[in-house]
C-alpha positions as semicolon CSV with decimal commas, in nm:
position;residue;x (nm);y (nm);z (nm)
1;X;12,483;20,418;9,820
2;X;12,520;20,568;9,466
3;X;12,256;20,402;9,246
4;X;12,172;20,429;8,875
5;X;11,822;20,319;8,774
6;X;11,763;20,245;8,413
7;X;11,390;20,268;8,333
8;X;11,333;20,512;8,613
9;X;11,007;20,631;8,498
10;X;10,848;20,292;8,407
11;X;10,582;20,094;8,604
12;X;10,841;19,979;8,855
13;X;11,069;20,270;8,845
14;X;10,796;20,514;8,960
15;X;10,721;20,354;9,287
16;X;11,099;20,245;9,327
17;X;11,257;20,590;9,312
18;X;11,074;20,741;9,606
19;X;11,180;20,425;9,814
20;X;11,539;20,465;9,732
21;X;11,544;20,835;9,806
22;X;11,365;20,770;10,131
23;X;11,635;20,517;10,217
24;X;11,901;20,784;10,178
25;X;12,056;20,665;9,845
26;X;12,201;20,896;9,592
27;X;12,006;20,819;9,283
28;X;12,062;20,901;8,907
29;X;11,754;20,807;8,690
30;X;11,790;20,712;8,324
31;X;11,474;20,770;8,107
32;X;11,405;20,768;7,730
33;X;11,147;21,047;7,757
34;X;11,268;21,415;7,813
35;X;10,923;21,522;7,970
36;X;10,981;21,250;8,233
37;X;11,322;21,370;8,324
38;X;11,181;21,696;8,480
39;X;10,957;21,475;8,707
40;X;11,263;21,293;8,837
41;X;11,447;21,621;8,890
42;X;11,153;21,749;9,102
43;X;11,201;21,440;9,326
44;X;11,554;21,577;9,414
45;X;11,764;21,345;9,192
46;X;11,974;21,355;8,882
47;X;11,797;21,260;8,562
48;X;11,957;21,163;8,232
49;X;11,761;21,114;7,899
50;X;11,909;20,801;7,756
51;X;11,847;20,552;7,478
52;X;11,976;20,216;7,617
53;X;12,060;20,104;7,250
54;X;12,300;20,389;7,208
55;X;12,618;20,230;7,354
56;X;12,831;20,531;7,357
57;X;12,562;20,729;7,538
58;X;12,519;20,456;7,789
59;X;12,881;20,441;7,870
60;X;12,894;20,824;7,905
61;X;12,592;20,829;8,135
62;X;12,706;20,546;8,359
63;X;13,054;20,679;8,395
64;X;12,922;21,019;8,505
65;X;12,682;20,862;8,750
66;X;12,973;20,661;8,908
67;X;12,719;20,406;9,058
68;X;12,805;20,131;9,299
69;X;12,476;19,955;9,187
70;X;12,282;19,962;8,863
71;X;11,923;19,874;8,877
72;X;11,800;19,751;8,536
73;X;11,419;19,804;8,493
74;X;11,424;19,873;8,115
75;X;11,136;19,759;7,891
76;X;10,931;19,863;7,589
77;X;10,625;19,672;7,712
78;X;10,424;19,981;7,782
79;X;10,410;20,041;7,405
80;X;10,367;19,667;7,342
81;X;10,668;19,675;7,118
82;X;10,799;19,325;7,161
83;X;11,070;19,353;6,900
84;X;11,207;19,662;7,076
85;X;11,160;19,486;7,417
86;X;11,376;19,193;7,286
87;X;11,646;19,435;7,170
88;X;11,652;19,605;7,507
89;X;11,689;19,276;7,684
90;X;11,968;19,167;7,455
91;X;12,152;19,480;7,332
92;X;12,048;19,726;7,597
93;X;12,146;19,492;7,888
94;X;12,475;19,423;7,723
95;X;12,542;19,790;7,696
96;X;12,440;19,865;8,048
97;X;12,648;19,571;8,203
98;X;12,965;19,676;8,004
99;X;12,924;20,030;8,096
100;X;12,873;19,937;8,471
101;X;13,185;19,725;8,462
102;X;13,379;20,007;8,304
103;X;13,263;20,256;8,574
104;X;13,364;20,026;8,850
105;X;13,006;19,928;8,968
106;X;12,991;19,599;9,149
107;X;12,624;19,508;9,160
108;X;12,326;19,491;8,917
109;X;11,971;19,422;8,995
110;X;11,791;19,320;8,683
111;X;11,419;19,279;8,571
112;X;11,333;18,930;8,436
113;X;11,022;18,724;8,421
114;X;10,887;18,422;8,601
115;X;10,705;18,266;8,308
116;X;11,018;18,172;8,118
117;X;11,068;17,834;8,297
118;X;11,060;17,497;8,118
119;X;10,745;17,305;8,134
120;X;10,683;17,108;8,446
121;X;10,451;17,021;8,736
122;X;10,337;17,306;8,970
123;X;10,488;17,639;9,042
124;X;10,857;17,676;8,927
125;X;11,134;17,734;9,164
126;X;11,461;17,916;9,082
127;X;11,645;17,595;9,054
128;X;11,457;17,487;8,743
129;X;11,590;17,572;8,398
130;X;11,461;17,834;8,156
131;X;11,265;17,696;7,864
132;X;11,557;17,713;7,619
133;X;11,408;17,447;7,394
134;X;11,087;17,640;7,340
135;X;10,954;17,662;6,984
136;X;10,865;17,992;6,824
137;X;10,718;18,240;6,894
138;X;10,803;18,171;7,269
139;X;11,161;18,110;7,181
140;X;11,217;18,489;7,107
141;X;11,099;18,574;7,464
142;X;11,314;18,305;7,615
143;X;11,624;18,396;7,411
144;X;11,589;18,756;7,525
145;X;11,554;18,658;7,890
146;X;11,843;18,425;7,869
147;X;12,069;18,690;7,709
148;X;11,950;18,943;7,985
149;X;12,030;18,712;8,265
150;X;12,356;18,583;8,122
151;X;12,482;18,951;8,065
152;X;12,389;19,059;8,408
153;X;12,574;18,750;8,559
154;X;12,897;18,916;8,420
155;X;12,880;19,163;8,711
156;X;13,070;19,081;9,025
157;X;12,730;19,068;9,195
158;X;12,399;19,029;9,020
159;X;12,045;18,973;9,145
160;X;11,797;18,864;8,882
161;X;11,444;18,948;8,980
162;X;11,202;18,717;8,794
163;X;10,877;18,911;8,829
164;X;10,524;18,773;8,793
165;X;10,267;18,954;8,588
166;X;10,253;19,325;8,685
167;X;9,929;19,483;8,798
168;X;9,862;19,833;8,949
169;X;9,916;20,188;8,814
170;X;10,083;20,204;8,474
171;X;10,044;19,839;8,388
172;X;9,845;19,638;8,125
173;X;9,608;19,523;8,406
174;X;9,531;19,877;8,540
175;X;9,173;19,995;8,481
176;X;9,294;20,195;8,180
177;X;9,541;19,925;8,058
178;X;9,555;19,696;7,764
179;X;9,430;19,383;7,935
180;X;9,139;19,568;8,084
181;X;9,038;19,689;7,740
182;X;9,059;19,331;7,608
183;X;8,855;19,188;7,896
184;X;8,584;19,449;7,819
185;X;8,584;19,338;7,452
186;X;8,542;18,971;7,572
187;X;8,876;18,894;7,396
188;X;9,043;18,704;7,675
189;X;8,966;18,329;7,718
190;X;8,966;18,188;8,057
191;X;9,212;17,900;8,010
192;X;9,375;17,636;8,255
193;X;9,712;17,811;8,215
194;X;9,844;17,918;8,550
195;X;9,981;18,281;8,628
196;X;10,158;18,437;8,899
197;X;10,102;18,814;8,968
198;X;10,276;19,091;9,161
199;X;10,159;19,452;9,239
200;X;10,406;19,697;9,111
201;X;10,459;19,839;9,454
202;X;10,556;19,490;9,582
203;X;10,783;19,449;9,286
204;X;10,961;19,786;9,357
205;X;11,007;19,685;9,719
206;X;11,175;19,372;9,611
207;X;11,430;19,575;9,413
208;X;11,501;19,795;9,714
209;X;11,558;19,490;9,930
210;X;11,775;19,320;9,666
211;X;12,046;19,587;9,738
212;X;12,143;19,352;10,014
213;X;12,056;19,004;9,869
214;X;12,313;18,750;9,763
215;X;12,357;18,700;9,388
216;X;12,124;18,472;9,195
217;X;11,762;18,458;9,057
218;X;11,465;18,529;9,279
219;X;11,102;18,482;9,185
220;X;10,912;18,786;9,288
221;X;10,537;18,690;9,273
222;X;10,249;18,666;9,514
223;X;10,155;18,359;9,721
224;X;9,873;18,245;9,506
225;X;9,949;18,116;9,148
226;X;9,609;18,085;8,977
227;X;9,464;17,942;8,641
228;X;9,298;18,177;8,410
229;X;8,970;18,004;8,480
230;X;8,995;18,144;8,831
231;X;9,156;18,494;8,812
232;X;9,011;18,617;8,479
233;X;8,643;18,598;8,580
234;X;8,725;18,778;8,912
235;X;8,922;19,036;8,724
236;X;8,646;19,084;8,455
237;X;8,383;19,123;8,722
238;X;8,581;19,399;8,894
239;X;8,600;19,587;8,566
240;X;8,228;19,539;8,487
241;X;8,330;19,341;8,178
242;X;8,142;19,043;8,039
243;X;8,221;18,697;8,184
244;X;8,505;18,546;7,983
245;X;8,464;18,245;7,757
246;X;8,596;17,928;7,912
247;X;8,870;17,762;7,695
248;X;9,040;17,442;7,829
249;X;9,399;17,395;7,784
250;X;9,715;17,605;7,860
251;X;9,997;17,760;7,675
252;X;10,355;17,624;7,717
253;X;10,516;17,737;8,045
254;X;10,202;17,868;8,208
255;X;10,274;17,708;8,552
256;X;10,321;17,998;8,797
257;X;10,624;18,056;9,024
258;X;10,719;17,959;9,373
259;X;10,806;18,268;9,595
260;X;10,953;18,079;9,889
261;X;11,305;18,209;9,831
262;X;11,196;18,571;9,818
263;X;11,018;18,524;10,148
264;X;11,321;18,365;10,304
265;X;11,514;18,671;10,201
266;X;11,273;18,895;10,380
267;X;11,036;19,009;10,115
268;X;10,678;19,031;10,230
269;X;10,431;19,144;9,974
270;X;10,155;19,379;10,079
271;X;9,928;19,190;9,851
272;X;10,004;18,826;9,907
273;X;9,684;18,733;9,721
274;X;9,610;18,879;9,367
275;X;9,241;18,883;9,477
276;X;9,316;19,138;9,742
277;X;9,546;19,337;9,518
278;X;9,296;19,334;9,227
279;X;9,010;19,452;9,462
280;X;9,223;19,727;9,607
281;X;9,337;19,863;9,258
282;X;9,018;19,803;9,056
283;X;8,736;19,801;9,311
């Protein structure tokens, strides 16, 4: 299959590209960083330096790639630029979808998040609504997610991967990542808010499998949603960081996600429990 991967050198793109090539697909990778394009080429694939917000460039790149499927893994989260990330979700996704449609692509697999659901009891399933009534500042995140998912749904076939919090190489939760630094500073309170995690390798494997999944949203998270009062002390201890301060309460929407649908579709995470994944990547 001819596949274009937008965000090919990001935290998910890096493990995903070798999986796609090993499966025999013809892959074109889009990246914002010229120095990363050389790495993609060394893997034996086409690489294009591309700004997703440059609509004309996106159309030209997708037209040349002639993909049957576009995998959208674009973010600006590595730089913690939330304004840019919102623009990518809204404008970048619109550009990518319109270019894919113009080039005759049928399928899009798009990166979304699983903590955008409306408040409720227990881990959220895909049938539950997004938190479209959220107040600021959460509303900016939800609006970006809604725009991304709505644009992707304009494709003839669209699989929306609502990922849990990424951990593993190249993420905020890596030993050299932002959250690890915050934990060492004692700046992360252990709250009652529930989170769902997913290792980047398991997230990438879901994107590979999604090439054959039916259209719709799918939560990609491990089996064990956990409150901050449980996962954060464990994480801090692995880092050698001080025990976090306990802070009762939870932020809106911190309820975790149910991964039953992904498992029915055949996804089996290597790290079904964040404790095992944290120990393997940080221990």
